[in-house]
All heavy atoms as TSV, in Angstrom:
chain	resi	resn	atom	element	x	y	z
A	1	MET	N	N	16.682	38.490	-31.166
A	1	MET	CA	C	16.899	37.170	-31.591
A	1	MET	C	C	18.224	36.760	-31.440
A	1	MET	O	O	18.521	35.567	-31.018
A	1	MET	CB	C	16.324	37.027	-33.063
A	1	MET	CG	C	16.100	35.463	-33.367
A	1	MET	SD	S	14.756	35.012	-32.403
A	1	MET	CE	C	14.586	33.307	-33.018
A	2	GLY	N	N	19.177	37.458	-31.900
A	2	GLY	CA	C	20.691	37.211	-31.679
A	2	GLY	C	C	21.041	36.949	-30.250
A	2	GLY	O	O	21.881	35.947	-29.975
A	3	TYR	N	N	20.576	37.682	-29.375
A	3	TYR	CA	C	20.769	37.646	-27.940
A	3	TYR	C	C	20.434	36.278	-27.351
A	3	TYR	O	O	21.196	35.513	-26.791
A	3	TYR	CB	C	20.227	38.806	-27.040
A	3	TYR	CG	C	20.512	38.601	-25.698
A	3	TYR	CD1	C	21.628	38.858	-25.020
A	3	TYR	CD2	C	19.381	38.221	-24.805
A	3	TYR	CE1	C	21.893	38.624	-23.725
A	3	TYR	CE2	C	19.545	38.072	-23.517
A	3	TYR	CZ	C	20.747	38.387	-22.887
A	3	TYR	OH	O	20.973	38.185	-21.451
A	4	LEU	N	N	19.121	35.839	-27.802
A	4	LEU	CA	C	18.538	34.614	-27.332
A	4	LEU	C	C	19.474	33.431	-27.814
A	4	LEU	O	O	19.756	32.388	-27.194
A	4	LEU	CB	C	17.172	34.418	-27.785
A	4	LEU	CG	C	16.393	33.231	-27.458
A	4	LEU	CD1	C	16.412	32.966	-25.907
A	4	LEU	CD2	C	15.003	33.200	-27.931
A	5	ARG	N	N	19.897	33.545	-29.067
A	5	ARG	CA	C	20.641	32.465	-29.655
A	5	ARG	C	C	22.036	32.368	-28.929
A	5	ARG	O	O	22.615	31.212	-28.589
A	5	ARG	CB	C	20.990	32.708	-31.180
A	5	ARG	CG	C	21.808	31.596	-31.811
A	5	ARG	CD	C	21.840	31.705	-33.258
A	5	ARG	NE	N	22.891	32.618	-33.706
A	5	ARG	CZ	C	23.377	32.787	-34.912
A	5	ARG	NH1	N	22.862	32.040	-35.866
A	5	ARG	NH2	N	24.326	33.599	-35.084
A	6	THR	N	N	22.657	33.475	-28.514
A	6	THR	CA	C	23.854	33.527	-27.911
A	6	THR	C	C	23.630	32.845	-26.427
A	6	THR	O	O	24.519	32.044	-26.084
A	6	THR	CB	C	24.440	35.035	-27.680
A	6	THR	OG1	O	24.627	35.541	-28.943
A	6	THR	CG2	C	25.619	35.042	-26.888
A	7	ILE	N	N	22.709	33.114	-25.792
A	7	ILE	CA	C	22.296	32.547	-24.441
A	7	ILE	C	C	22.231	31.072	-24.599
A	7	ILE	O	O	22.753	30.279	-23.895
A	7	ILE	CB	C	21.048	33.126	-23.953
A	7	ILE	CG1	C	21.339	34.669	-23.541
A	7	ILE	CG2	C	20.713	32.360	-22.608
A	7	ILE	CD1	C	22.465	34.968	-22.745
A	8	ARG	N	N	21.456	30.625	-25.715
A	8	ARG	CA	C	21.332	29.119	-25.874
A	8	ARG	C	C	22.618	28.432	-26.290
A	8	ARG	O	O	22.820	27.375	-25.769
A	8	ARG	CB	C	20.290	28.969	-27.035
A	8	ARG	CG	C	18.950	29.172	-26.634
A	8	ARG	CD	C	17.938	29.162	-27.796
A	8	ARG	NE	N	16.539	29.376	-27.288
A	8	ARG	CZ	C	15.514	29.420	-28.139
A	8	ARG	NH1	N	15.680	29.263	-29.407
A	8	ARG	NH2	N	14.373	29.600	-27.727
A	9	LEU	N	N	23.478	29.113	-27.070
A	9	LEU	CA	C	24.727	28.505	-27.473
A	9	LEU	C	C	25.723	28.535	-26.113
A	9	LEU	O	O	26.288	27.406	-26.106
A	9	LEU	CB	C	25.465	29.389	-28.568
A	9	LEU	CG	C	24.864	29.172	-29.876
A	9	LEU	CD1	C	25.482	30.342	-30.851
A	9	LEU	CD2	C	25.024	27.873	-30.514
A	10	GLU	N	N	25.657	29.406	-25.318
A	10	GLU	CA	C	26.387	29.335	-24.089
A	10	GLU	C	C	26.008	28.187	-23.281
A	10	GLU	O	O	26.766	27.511	-22.690
A	10	GLU	CB	C	26.310	30.721	-23.407
A	10	GLU	CG	C	27.116	31.802	-24.095
A	10	GLU	CD	C	27.014	33.272	-23.338
A	10	GLU	OE1	O	26.345	33.269	-22.307
A	10	GLU	OE2	O	27.476	34.136	-23.930
A	11	ALA	N	N	24.606	27.982	-23.170
A	11	ALA	CA	C	24.056	26.860	-22.249
A	11	ALA	C	C	24.633	25.564	-22.922
A	11	ALA	O	O	24.981	24.699	-22.145
A	11	ALA	CB	C	22.557	27.030	-22.254
A	12	ALA	N	N	24.552	25.389	-24.322
A	12	ALA	CA	C	24.966	24.130	-24.842
A	12	ALA	C	C	26.526	23.886	-24.672
A	12	ALA	O	O	26.924	22.911	-24.284
A	12	ALA	CB	C	24.704	24.241	-26.288
A	13	ARG	N	N	27.266	25.004	-24.687
A	13	ARG	CA	C	28.673	24.895	-24.566
A	13	ARG	C	C	28.969	24.391	-23.107
A	13	ARG	O	O	29.867	23.621	-22.915
A	13	ARG	CB	C	29.389	26.211	-24.926
A	13	ARG	CG	C	30.940	25.980	-24.818
A	13	ARG	CD	C	31.608	27.350	-25.398
A	13	ARG	NE	N	32.995	27.321	-25.366
A	13	ARG	CZ	C	33.830	26.667	-26.172
A	13	ARG	NH1	N	33.268	26.061	-27.278
A	13	ARG	NH2	N	35.093	26.714	-25.954
A	14	LYS	N	N	28.426	25.178	-22.183
A	14	LYS	CA	C	28.528	24.707	-20.662
A	14	LYS	C	C	28.266	23.221	-20.513
A	14	LYS	O	O	28.951	22.505	-19.825
A	14	LYS	CB	C	27.800	25.589	-19.841
A	14	LYS	CG	C	28.225	26.994	-19.732
A	14	LYS	CD	C	27.415	27.961	-18.807
A	14	LYS	CE	C	27.879	29.333	-18.793
A	14	LYS	NZ	N	27.004	30.133	-17.905
A	15	ALA	N	N	27.148	22.815	-21.113
A	15	ALA	CA	C	26.671	21.401	-20.960
A	15	ALA	C	C	27.844	20.424	-21.519
A	15	ALA	O	O	28.144	19.427	-21.090
A	15	ALA	CB	C	25.393	21.099	-21.548
A	16	LEU	N	N	28.342	20.921	-22.802
A	16	LEU	CA	C	29.347	20.065	-23.367
A	16	LEU	C	C	30.598	19.945	-22.651
A	16	LEU	O	O	31.395	18.914	-22.636
A	16	LEU	CB	C	29.535	20.485	-24.846
A	16	LEU	CG	C	28.430	20.368	-25.814
A	16	LEU	CD1	C	28.664	21.048	-27.144
A	16	LEU	CD2	C	28.110	18.775	-26.010
A	17	VAL	N	N	31.098	21.101	-22.142
A	17	VAL	CA	C	32.314	21.304	-21.386
A	17	VAL	C	C	32.280	20.817	-19.998
A	17	VAL	O	O	33.218	20.024	-19.511
A	17	VAL	CB	C	32.911	22.727	-21.462
A	17	VAL	CG1	C	34.132	22.931	-20.655
A	17	VAL	CG2	C	33.207	23.054	-22.949
A	18	GLY	N	N	31.174	21.098	-19.312
A	18	GLY	CA	C	31.111	20.854	-17.809
A	18	GLY	C	C	30.729	19.554	-17.388
A	18	GLY	O	O	31.253	18.947	-16.425
A	19	LYS	N	N	30.030	18.776	-18.188
A	19	LYS	CA	C	29.469	17.379	-17.543
A	19	LYS	C	C	30.605	16.387	-18.028
A	19	LYS	O	O	31.002	16.384	-19.079
A	19	LYS	CB	C	28.150	17.121	-18.114
A	19	LYS	CG	C	27.029	18.024	-17.583
A	19	LYS	CD	C	25.709	17.573	-17.967
A	19	LYS	CE	C	24.669	18.425	-17.391
A	19	LYS	NZ	N	23.360	18.045	-17.859
A	20	ALA	N	N	30.729	15.319	-17.108
A	20	ALA	CA	C	31.548	14.217	-17.422
A	20	ALA	C	C	30.877	13.402	-18.550
A	20	ALA	O	O	31.588	12.889	-19.408
A	20	ALA	CB	C	31.752	13.433	-16.167
A	21	SER	N	N	29.579	13.310	-18.502
A	21	SER	CA	C	28.931	12.581	-19.494
A	21	SER	C	C	27.514	13.189	-19.816
A	21	SER	O	O	27.009	13.835	-18.911
A	21	SER	CB	C	28.650	11.019	-19.156
A	21	SER	OG	O	27.869	10.925	-17.983
A	22	PHE	N	N	27.011	12.996	-20.988
A	22	PHE	CA	C	25.750	13.629	-21.465
A	22	PHE	C	C	25.149	12.510	-22.399
A	22	PHE	O	O	25.847	11.911	-23.012
A	22	PHE	CB	C	25.857	15.024	-21.872
A	22	PHE	CG	C	26.709	15.207	-22.993
A	22	PHE	CD1	C	26.517	14.741	-24.372
A	22	PHE	CD2	C	28.109	15.534	-22.761
A	22	PHE	CE1	C	27.395	15.032	-25.360
A	22	PHE	CE2	C	29.011	15.769	-23.654
A	22	PHE	CZ	C	28.704	15.421	-25.076
A	23	PRO	N	N	23.903	12.500	-22.508
A	23	PRO	CA	C	23.070	11.639	-23.375
A	23	PRO	C	C	23.669	11.676	-24.863
A	23	PRO	O	O	24.143	10.632	-25.446
A	23	PRO	CB	C	21.686	11.912	-23.378
A	23	PRO	CG	C	21.601	12.668	-22.020
A	23	PRO	CD	C	22.845	13.429	-21.845
A	24	SER	N	N	23.644	12.822	-25.413
A	24	SER	CA	C	24.093	12.972	-26.841
A	24	SER	C	C	24.259	14.478	-27.190
A	24	SER	O	O	23.652	15.297	-26.370
A	24	SER	CB	C	23.294	12.224	-27.892
A	24	SER	OG	O	22.008	13.041	-27.920
A	25	ILE	N	N	24.904	14.833	-28.101
A	25	ILE	CA	C	25.011	16.258	-28.527
A	25	ILE	C	C	23.652	16.798	-29.076
A	25	ILE	O	O	23.241	17.887	-28.651
A	25	ILE	CB	C	26.161	16.409	-29.616
A	25	ILE	CG1	C	27.472	16.265	-29.123
A	25	ILE	CG2	C	25.956	17.892	-30.150
A	25	ILE	CD1	C	28.525	16.160	-30.069
A	26	SER	N	N	22.904	15.936	-29.576
A	26	SER	CA	C	21.463	16.389	-29.952
A	26	SER	C	C	20.624	16.693	-28.716
A	26	SER	O	O	19.802	17.603	-28.782
A	26	SER	CB	C	20.918	15.447	-31.016
A	26	SER	OG	O	20.735	14.185	-30.363
A	27	ASP	N	N	20.794	15.836	-27.615
A	27	ASP	CA	C	20.082	16.071	-26.483
A	27	ASP	C	C	20.475	17.448	-25.781
A	27	ASP	O	O	19.589	18.203	-25.345
A	27	ASP	CB	C	20.303	14.953	-25.410
A	27	ASP	CG	C	19.485	13.775	-25.875
A	27	ASP	OD1	O	18.537	13.850	-26.611
A	27	ASP	OD2	O	19.852	12.561	-25.408
A	28	VAL	N	N	21.747	17.657	-25.831
A	28	VAL	CA	C	22.306	18.915	-25.275
A	28	VAL	C	C	21.722	20.075	-26.193
A	28	VAL	O	O	21.209	21.102	-25.557
A	28	VAL	CB	C	23.848	19.017	-25.370
A	28	VAL	CG1	C	24.340	20.453	-25.089
A	28	VAL	CG2	C	24.478	18.003	-24.332
A	29	ALA	N	N	21.634	20.107	-27.372
A	29	ALA	CA	C	21.231	21.049	-28.254
A	29	ALA	C	C	19.754	21.234	-28.016
A	29	ALA	O	O	19.197	22.435	-27.794
A	29	ALA	CB	C	21.352	20.737	-29.788
A	30	ARG	N	N	18.898	20.206	-27.883
A	30	ARG	CA	C	17.363	20.287	-27.692
A	30	ARG	C	C	17.230	20.995	-26.360
A	30	ARG	O	O	16.319	21.803	-26.025
A	30	ARG	CB	C	16.775	18.854	-27.681
A	30	ARG	CG	C	16.405	18.565	-29.123
A	30	ARG	CD	C	15.414	17.324	-29.069
A	30	ARG	NE	N	15.894	16.352	-29.942
A	30	ARG	CZ	C	16.858	15.307	-29.842
A	30	ARG	NH1	N	17.462	15.309	-28.706
A	30	ARG	NH2	N	17.107	14.592	-30.742
A	31	ASN	N	N	17.910	20.465	-25.268
A	31	ASN	CA	C	17.907	21.162	-23.924
A	31	ASN	C	C	18.164	22.707	-23.927
A	31	ASN	O	O	17.693	23.339	-23.089
A	31	ASN	CB	C	18.769	20.330	-22.909
A	31	ASN	CG	C	18.292	18.950	-22.644
A	31	ASN	OD1	O	17.092	18.708	-22.783
A	31	ASN	ND2	N	19.136	18.155	-22.143
A	32	ALA	N	N	18.999	23.092	-24.869
A	32	ALA	CA	C	19.286	24.490	-24.938
A	32	ALA	C	C	18.338	25.250	-25.812
A	32	ALA	O	O	18.451	26.493	-25.984
A	32	ALA	CB	C	20.752	24.527	-25.495
A	33	GLY	N	N	17.352	24.531	-26.420
A	33	GLY	CA	C	16.300	25.258	-27.107
A	33	GLY	C	C	16.560	25.209	-28.618
A	33	GLY	O	O	15.669	25.917	-29.275
A	34	PHE	N	N	17.395	24.391	-29.165
A	34	PHE	CA	C	17.568	24.316	-30.588
A	34	PHE	C	C	16.719	23.010	-31.079
A	34	PHE	O	O	16.843	22.063	-30.436
A	34	PHE	CB	C	19.084	24.062	-30.944
A	34	PHE	CG	C	19.835	25.294	-30.808
A	34	PHE	CD1	C	20.496	25.457	-29.611
A	34	PHE	CD2	C	20.017	26.298	-31.671
A	34	PHE	CE1	C	21.323	26.477	-29.306
A	34	PHE	CE2	C	20.755	27.420	-31.542
A	34	PHE	CZ	C	21.370	27.608	-30.259
A	35	THR	N	N	16.077	23.192	-32.238
A	35	THR	CA	C	15.285	22.098	-32.695
A	35	THR	C	C	15.831	21.568	-34.022
A	35	THR	O	O	15.592	20.374	-34.403
A	35	THR	CB	C	13.800	22.524	-32.989
A	35	THR	OG1	O	13.783	23.565	-33.863
A	35	THR	CG2	C	13.200	22.855	-31.588
A	36	HIS	N	N	16.669	22.298	-34.712
A	36	HIS	CA	C	17.347	21.886	-35.851
A	36	HIS	C	C	18.842	21.605	-35.711
A	36	HIS	O	O	19.585	22.607	-35.515
A	36	HIS	CB	C	17.039	23.001	-36.997
A	36	HIS	CG	C	17.391	22.553	-38.478
A	36	HIS	ND1	N	18.620	22.536	-38.841
A	36	HIS	CD2	C	16.668	22.104	-39.397
A	36	HIS	CE1	C	18.660	22.019	-40.173
A	36	HIS	NE2	N	17.343	21.938	-40.558
A	37	MET	N	N	19.291	20.514	-35.771
A	37	MET	CA	C	20.643	20.071	-35.555
A	37	MET	C	C	21.626	20.781	-36.412
A	37	MET	O	O	22.688	21.099	-36.008
A	37	MET	CB	C	20.842	18.568	-35.378
A	37	MET	CG	C	19.976	17.834	-34.246
A	37	MET	SD	S	20.178	18.688	-32.625
A	37	MET	CE	C	18.572	19.359	-32.363
A	38	GLY	N	N	21.319	20.824	-37.656
A	38	GLY	CA	C	22.337	21.469	-38.632
A	38	GLY	C	C	22.460	22.852	-38.346
A	38	GLY	O	O	23.600	23.394	-38.478
A	39	ARG	N	N	21.309	23.557	-38.074
A	39	ARG	CA	C	21.506	25.031	-37.690
A	39	ARG	C	C	22.253	25.259	-36.470
A	39	ARG	O	O	22.976	26.129	-36.266
A	39	ARG	CB	C	20.157	25.647	-37.708
A	39	ARG	CG	C	19.472	25.767	-39.068
A	39	ARG	CD	C	18.176	26.516	-39.034
A	39	ARG	NE	N	17.501	26.320	-40.243
A	39	ARG	CZ	C	16.213	26.172	-40.427
A	39	ARG	NH1	N	15.402	26.093	-39.247
A	39	ARG	NH2	N	15.581	25.997	-41.581
A	40	PHE	N	N	22.016	24.313	-35.499
A	40	PHE	CA	C	22.735	24.332	-34.134
A	40	PHE	C	C	24.144	24.275	-34.450
A	40	PHE	O	O	25.080	24.991	-33.980
A	40	PHE	CB	C	22.153	23.281	-33.253
A	40	PHE	CG	C	23.174	23.152	-32.144
A	40	PHE	CD1	C	23.307	24.048	-31.123
A	40	PHE	CD2	C	23.849	21.919	-31.902
A	40	PHE	CE1	C	24.168	23.914	-30.016
A	40	PHE	CE2	C	24.674	21.792	-31.008
A	40	PHE	CZ	C	24.826	22.712	-29.931
A	41	ALA	N	N	24.601	23.226	-35.214
A	41	ALA	CA	C	25.994	22.987	-35.448
A	41	ALA	C	C	26.661	24.120	-36.161
A	41	ALA	O	O	27.786	24.596	-35.943
A	41	ALA	CB	C	26.230	21.678	-36.169
A	42	ALA	N	N	26.035	24.819	-37.184
A	42	ALA	CA	C	26.492	25.818	-37.879
A	42	ALA	C	C	26.722	27.104	-37.031
A	42	ALA	O	O	27.612	27.853	-37.041
A	42	ALA	CB	C	25.710	26.272	-39.189
A	43	ALA	N	N	25.592	27.332	-36.227
A	43	ALA	CA	C	25.653	28.504	-35.265
A	43	ALA	C	C	26.759	28.272	-34.353
A	43	ALA	O	O	27.568	29.321	-33.917
A	43	ALA	CB	C	24.352	28.759	-34.648
A	44	TYR	N	N	26.919	27.097	-33.783
A	44	TYR	CA	C	27.952	26.693	-32.858
A	44	TYR	C	C	29.376	26.997	-33.408
A	44	TYR	O	O	30.232	27.694	-32.694
A	44	TYR	CB	C	27.790	25.327	-32.264
A	44	TYR	CG	C	28.666	24.955	-31.045
A	44	TYR	CD1	C	28.159	25.135	-29.729
A	44	TYR	CD2	C	30.036	24.566	-31.210
A	44	TYR	CE1	C	28.945	24.691	-28.736
A	44	TYR	CE2	C	30.820	24.292	-30.261
A	44	TYR	CZ	C	30.215	24.276	-28.865
A	44	TYR	OH	O	31.034	24.080	-27.806
A	45	PHE	N	N	29.494	26.532	-34.553
A	45	PHE	CA	C	30.846	26.640	-35.347
A	45	PHE	C	C	31.096	28.148	-35.549
A	45	PHE	O	O	32.342	28.568	-35.282
A	45	PHE	CB	C	30.854	25.926	-36.529
A	45	PHE	CG	C	32.145	25.877	-37.236
A	45	PHE	CD1	C	33.189	24.941	-36.824
A	45	PHE	CD2	C	32.400	26.840	-38.256
A	45	PHE	CE1	C	34.390	25.038	-37.550
A	45	PHE	CE2	C	33.741	26.869	-38.883
A	45	PHE	CZ	C	34.679	26.006	-38.433
A	46	GLU	N	N	30.060	28.787	-35.938
A	46	GLU	CA	C	30.351	30.328	-36.152
A	46	GLU	C	C	30.648	31.038	-34.873
A	46	GLU	O	O	31.528	31.850	-34.846
A	46	GLU	CB	C	29.000	30.900	-36.660
A	46	GLU	CG	C	29.131	32.332	-37.130
A	46	GLU	CD	C	27.817	32.867	-37.609
A	46	GLU	OE1	O	27.102	32.149	-38.314
A	46	GLU	OE2	O	27.535	34.067	-37.265
A	47	ALA	N	N	30.150	30.631	-33.768
A	47	ALA	CA	C	30.422	31.333	-32.551
A	47	ALA	C	C	31.739	30.895	-31.862
A	47	ALA	O	O	32.283	31.740	-31.257
A	47	ALA	CB	C	29.301	30.992	-31.558
A	48	TYR	N	N	32.033	29.594	-31.826
A	48	TYR	CA	C	33.273	29.057	-31.246
A	48	TYR	C	C	34.320	28.558	-32.044
A	48	TYR	O	O	35.386	28.138	-31.466
A	48	TYR	CB	C	32.676	27.953	-30.182
A	48	TYR	CG	C	31.657	28.437	-29.272
A	48	TYR	CD1	C	30.374	28.070	-29.265
A	48	TYR	CD2	C	32.005	29.423	-28.280
A	48	TYR	CE1	C	29.403	28.518	-28.430
A	48	TYR	CE2	C	31.146	29.942	-27.436
A	48	TYR	CZ	C	29.823	29.523	-27.490
A	48	TYR	OH	O	28.910	30.070	-26.608
A	49	GLY	N	N	34.187	28.386	-33.357
A	49	GLY	CA	C	35.258	28.086	-34.111
A	49	GLY	C	C	35.551	26.597	-34.300
A	49	GLY	O	O	36.539	26.089	-34.803
A	50	ASN	N	N	34.700	25.778	-33.584
A	50	ASN	CA	C	34.805	24.311	-33.636
A	50	ASN	C	C	33.399	23.768	-33.590
A	50	ASN	O	O	32.470	24.401	-33.229
A	50	ASN	CB	C	35.766	23.764	-32.701
A	50	ASN	CG	C	35.385	24.060	-31.246
A	50	ASN	OD1	O	34.303	24.448	-30.968
A	50	ASN	ND2	N	36.405	23.897	-30.281
A	51	THR	N	N	33.379	22.411	-33.808
A	51	THR	CA	C	31.955	21.870	-33.779
A	51	THR	C	C	31.760	21.340	-32.425
A	51	THR	O	O	32.596	21.311	-31.572
A	51	THR	CB	C	32.027	20.613	-34.719
A	51	THR	OG1	O	32.927	19.603	-34.237
A	51	THR	CG2	C	32.378	20.939	-36.187
A	52	PRO	N	N	30.430	21.129	-32.165
A	52	PRO	CA	C	30.039	20.644	-30.884
A	52	PRO	C	C	30.779	19.285	-30.437
A	52	PRO	O	O	31.234	19.165	-29.235
A	52	PRO	CB	C	28.590	20.425	-30.870
A	52	PRO	CG	C	28.083	21.340	-32.018
A	52	PRO	CD	C	29.301	21.410	-32.954
A	53	SER	N	N	30.874	18.483	-31.417
A	53	SER	CA	C	31.749	17.155	-31.101
A	53	SER	C	C	33.150	17.411	-30.704
A	53	SER	O	O	33.610	16.800	-29.925
A	53	SER	CB	C	31.451	16.187	-32.264
A	53	SER	OG	O	32.070	16.724	-33.464
A	54	GLU	N	N	33.779	18.444	-31.488
A	54	GLU	CA	C	35.183	18.805	-31.085
A	54	GLU	C	C	35.232	19.323	-29.605
A	54	GLU	O	O	36.180	18.902	-28.908
A	54	GLU	CB	C	35.758	19.799	-31.997
A	54	GLU	CG	C	35.877	19.217	-33.421
A	54	GLU	CD	C	36.276	20.252	-34.497
A	54	GLU	OE1	O	36.016	21.451	-34.230
A	54	GLU	OE2	O	36.806	19.807	-35.502
A	55	THR	N	N	34.291	20.123	-29.211
A	55	THR	CA	C	34.198	20.616	-27.814
A	55	THR	C	C	34.100	19.480	-26.896
A	55	THR	O	O	34.754	19.451	-25.860
A	55	THR	CB	C	33.051	21.620	-27.786
A	55	THR	OG1	O	33.268	22.723	-28.653
A	55	THR	CG2	C	33.043	22.294	-26.276
A	56	ALA	N	N	33.362	18.603	-27.222
A	56	ALA	CA	C	32.974	17.443	-26.376
A	56	ALA	C	C	34.212	16.613	-26.128
A	56	ALA	O	O	34.380	16.115	-25.074
A	56	ALA	CB	C	31.738	16.537	-26.795
A	57	LYS	N	N	34.961	16.403	-27.174
A	57	LYS	CA	C	36.245	15.636	-27.131
A	57	LYS	C	C	37.256	16.327	-26.294
A	57	LYS	O	O	38.163	15.589	-25.875
A	57	LYS	CB	C	36.705	15.336	-28.558
A	57	LYS	CG	C	35.793	14.401	-29.348
A	57	LYS	CD	C	36.384	14.178	-30.686
A	57	LYS	CE	C	35.494	13.372	-31.620
A	57	LYS	NZ	N	35.883	13.260	-32.984
A	58	LYS	N	N	37.170	17.564	-26.132
A	58	LYS	CA	C	38.230	18.415	-25.415
A	58	LYS	C	C	38.194	18.120	-23.845
A	58	LYS	O	O	39.111	18.464	-23.191
A	58	LYS	CB	C	38.252	19.851	-25.795
A	58	LYS	CG	C	38.617	20.055	-27.181
A	58	LYS	CD	C	38.694	21.563	-27.439
A	58	LYS	CE	C	38.987	21.903	-28.876
A	58	LYS	NZ	N	38.954	23.282	-29.202
A	59	ARG	N	N	37.081	17.689	-23.459
A	59	ARG	CA	C	36.904	17.503	-22.007
A	59	ARG	C	C	38.052	16.779	-21.402
A	59	ARG	O	O	38.650	15.940	-21.584
A	59	ARG	CB	C	35.588	16.819	-21.698
A	59	ARG	CG	C	34.485	17.652	-21.705
A	59	ARG	CD	C	33.235	17.021	-21.205
A	59	ARG	NE	N	32.559	16.312	-22.288
A	59	ARG	CZ	C	32.305	15.205	-22.291
A	59	ARG	NH1	N	32.340	14.436	-21.239
A	59	ARG	NH2	N	31.754	14.486	-23.182
């Protein structure tokens, strides 16, 4: 289960960093396979040390 979560988090991070624009962070999370936005944000923070919105702003 942890491996799958890691793969999904990496997909979300690539979408947040790579694209010039995206519909929303929640759409990115859903496309990566996350259904609960709070859990996604917590897992993302745990893995990368910042929030998804902070990553998106760094582009």
